[in-house]
Each structure stands twice: as C-alpha cells, then as structure tokens.
N, C-alpha and C positions, 0 to 999 in steps of 0.2 A: 632931435631924432638922430640915432646912430646911423652911420653909413658903412655898409660892407661891400667890398669888391670880391668877386669870386671868378674862377676860371670856368668857362663853359657857357651854356645857355640856360634860360629859365627851365626849372624842372630837374636840374643836375643835383647830385647828392650834396654838393657844397651849398646849393641854394636851400635844400632841405635842412641841412645842419645849421645854417644861419638863422632860419625861421625857428628852429628848436631853441637856439640860444637867446634870440631876441626877436620875438614875433612882430614887433612894430617897427623894425629897422628898415631903412631904405637899402635895398639889395640890388647891386649893379653888376651885370656880367662883363667879363673881359675875354678877349679871344685867347690869350696865352697867360701862363703863370707869370712870365716876365712882366707883362703889362700890369698885372695885379700889384706886384712888388713896386714897380715904377710909380704907379698912381699913389700908392700909400706913402711912398718916400717923399712925394711932392705935396701931399695933402695930410698934414698932421692930425686933422680931425676925423680922418677915416680909419677903417680897419680892413684887414683882409682875412678871409677864412680859406685855409689851404689844406688839402689832404696831405698828410706827411707819410703815413704808412698804413698798410693793411695787414691784419692779423694773419691772413692766409698767403697773400702774394708778396708781402714785404714792402720795401720802400717804393714810394711813388716817383721819386727822382727829382726832387726840388732842392736838394742840399746845396747845389752850386749857387742858387739864388739866395738862400739863407746866408751863405758865405759872402756873396757879393753885396747885398743890400743891408744886412745886419739890422733888420727891424727887430723891435722888442716883442717878445712873446708874452701875451697877456694871460692866455689860458689854453688848456687842451680840452678837447671834447671828443668822446668816442661815439660815433654814429653806427647803429646797427644797420648793416647793409642787407636789404631785402630786394633781390633782383626779380623782376617780373618780365614775362614775355608779352610785349605790347604789339597789337596789330590793329587793322582797321575794324570798325564796328561790324559785327556779324561774321567776321572771319573765324575759321576753326584752326586749331593747332595742326590738324592733318593737312591743311592747305599750304602751310608755310614751307618754303624752300630755302629762302635766304634770311640770315639773321645778322643784324648790324649792331655794333656797340664798341665801346672802348676796349682795347686789348685785355686789360685786367678783368673787366666784367665778363668777357668771353671765356677767359681761362677759369674764372670762378664758377662758371656754369657749364663746364666742359662735359660733364656726365649727361646733362639734359640735351645738349647740342648733339652729342654722339648718338644717344638713344633715339633721337628723332631724325637723325640723318640730315641735319641742317648744314648748309654751306655758310661758313663764317666770313664776315667782312669787317675788318678793323677800321674804326672811325676815330675821329679826334676825341669825342666824348659821348656819354650815354644819352644825354638829353638832345644833343644835336642829331643823334641817330633816330630818336623818336620823332623829331621834327621832320626829318627826311622821309621817314615811312609815312607820316601823315600827309605830306605833300605829294608823295608818289601815287597814292590812291591805288596801290597794287596789293591785292589780297594775299599774294605769295611772299610778301616781305614783312618782317617783324623786327622789332628792336628789343634789346635787353636794357631796361632802365627802371627808374623809380615809379611809384604810384603817382607821385606829383607830376611826372612827365606825362603820364596817361591823361591826367586832368588838363594839363597845360596844352596838350596838342590833340585833344579830343580823340584819344585812342582807347581801345578796350584792353583790359588785362585778360589775356587769353589763358595765362597760367601764372599763378602767384608763387613766390619763393622758390625759384628754380636753381638757386645757388647750391653748389656741392655740399657746403658746410653751413649749418644754421647758426654757428657761432661767429659768423663773419662780421668783423668790426673794422671800421676805418678810423684812425686817429687824425683829427683835424687840429690845426693850430690857429688861434686867433692872434694876429700880429698887427703892429702899427709903428709909426715913427716915434711917438712920444714914449719916454721911459716911465714905466710905472711898475711898482712891485708892492705886494701886500705886506702889512706889518707882520712881524714875526710873532706868531702865537702858538696855540696848541694843535693847529690843524696839520695835515700832511702836505708838504710842499715839494716841488721839484725845482732845482736850479739847472738851467740849460746854458751851455756855453760852447764856444768853439776855440780850438787852439791849433797852432802849427809849431812843431818842435824845431829846436836847433839841430843842424845836421851833424850828428855824432853817433857812434856805435851804441846800441842798446838804449837809445834815448827814450823810447816809449816805456820800456821796462822800468827805467829809473824814475820817469816822470809820474808813474802811477803808484809808487811806493807810499806816498803821503796819504792816499785814500785808505790803503790797507792798515797803516799804522794808526790812523785816527778813527777807524771803524766806520767809514763812509761808504755807502752802497752805490755803485755805479749801475744804473738801469739801462744805459745805452752808451755804446762807444763804437763809432763807425768812422772809417777812414775814407776819404775821397781825394782823388788827384786834383790838384789845382788845374785851372783851365790851361790847355795846351801843354800839359806836363805829365810825365809818367814817373818822375823821380822826386816830385815835391808834393807832399800830402798834407791836408788839414783833417782834423778830427772833430766830429760833432758828438757831444756828450751830454747826458742827463744824469743827475744824481739825486738821491733821496735826501731832502733837507733844504733848509732856507739858508741863504748866503750869510745871514747874520748869526747863524749857529757857529760857535767857536770851532767845532770840529771841521765844519765845511770850510771855514776861513783858513784854518791851518793847512788843510789838504790843498786848497787852491794856491796858497802861498808857495807850497812845496812844488806844485806843478809849474807855477810861474817861473821858477829858477831854470827850467829846461825849455822854455818857450821863446820863440822869436815873434809870435803873434798870439794874443789871448784876448777874448772878448766875451763878456757875459751877455747872453741873448735874452734872458728873462728869469724871473722867479715867480712861480704861480702855484696855486693850489692844485694838488693831484686830483684828477677826476675820481669820483666815488667808485667808479666801475673797477678801479685797480684793486679795491679791497675785496672784490668778489672772487 
C-alpha cells in the first residue's frame, strides 16, 4: 500500500487530491510543509503530495523546500478547486457573520465574502477551519473548504462553488526520495530542474540561449532568493520534453556551463489537462 504525507488535516484539498490519484493509499497529515518533506526524505517508501501553484492566486510558496530537500518529482496533478461555505447543520447563509479559511481560499472567494458582508479570519488551512467551526457549535461561524471537509467534520454545505472563478485549478506535485523517471516514449513529458548561476553580468540571458537554439519550450522559470540572502538567487524551471531527448540534453548542457549548482528534480508525464 502506498503512503502519502500531506500538509493540513483530513478533508484538505491535498487529501482530496491524494484520494483522486490513489484511492487505496494510506494518507497521513502533517502540521507543516517542512514536516512533509522531512518525513519523505527519511522514509524512501513514502510520497508527499504538495500544492505547488494555483491558476488564480499563483505560487503556494514551497519553493524553498524544493530547493532544500531536492526530492524527486514523480508526477503532477491538477485538482479542480470547488470552494464551499460550510456551517453547522440547519444554519442559514443569512446567519453567518464570520468566515474562516486559508488566506488563498478567502481571496479566491472574495466576491461572495463581500456581497454577504462576512468578516474574514485567516487560518492555517481550509480543513482545520472546518474542524474549528464544527467544534465551536456557533451558527454564526462558517468555513470555506472542500465537500470532503463537510463530510469529515459533520458540517452542512450552505452554499456550493462560491469561488470567484469556476476555472480554479491547483497544481499538485507528487514527490519522494527515490529517483524514478518514465521511459522516453511518444507521450508528452515535463523535465523539472533547479539551478543557481555563476555570479557574472548577463548570466541568465546567456544561460537560456541553449533552449532557444535547440527549440526547447520553457513552461516555467521562476527565481527565488536563497535563504537569508537578497543577492543570491536560484531558479526553478520546467520544460516541455524528456531529458533523454537530444534537444533537451543539448539545452541543459549549455545551461550547465553557466551554473554553480544544477539539479534535475524529475521527469514525468504532463497532466492531460495541459492539452485542453
């Protein structure tokens, strides 16, 4: 049986994503993202499922942990995010005064919150907010969370799909200690890697030339400061293609000439949703 660690409590969107990927897996909550990465780095037979970015609100903010632990990425999974207003059984939307959730969920439901004149309270996660509302037994309190949270904490869905945008997707990464990559075939692949450039003028511009020359498409390129630094940056990058493709190899060889640190995080099949 597979073992997944996720950040949050049961009913979180990460829990929902893990069930969608592998319904029979053993799914274990962690208090923090750091704890997830640490457990997977010590237990090679386990995996973690981590939200990496949201189509509307952008990055979740786990890049520094990707850089620190350098776990292998096995796959990506796009989860449709359907936010619901959860309250005590029998409560009405008109009774609700205070709403609790993760900061990103609150911002993704800002129109509903404003139109109903609700007071926002930022909490560590969506499912934890649902658990708190359930324990409070206060009909004026509600949480924004998944339908799985409603079942888990015996709450009622007072209003479904309250997100501002119905095309709301979160990209999850499945990661682990052991290195694995699929054989190079005819499917669409993504190669994910991180790098840190040598300190010299125009280093980034020069380092990316190989991708243009070889016709390799970069789908993600983001810079992040190293811990406790504002003048040293690392980059997280995704490209279209498998690392065994000769064009990809030539591009990465060219990049390597300009790097002081380079690490392949994973090669995996592109989620089918990218084709839509």
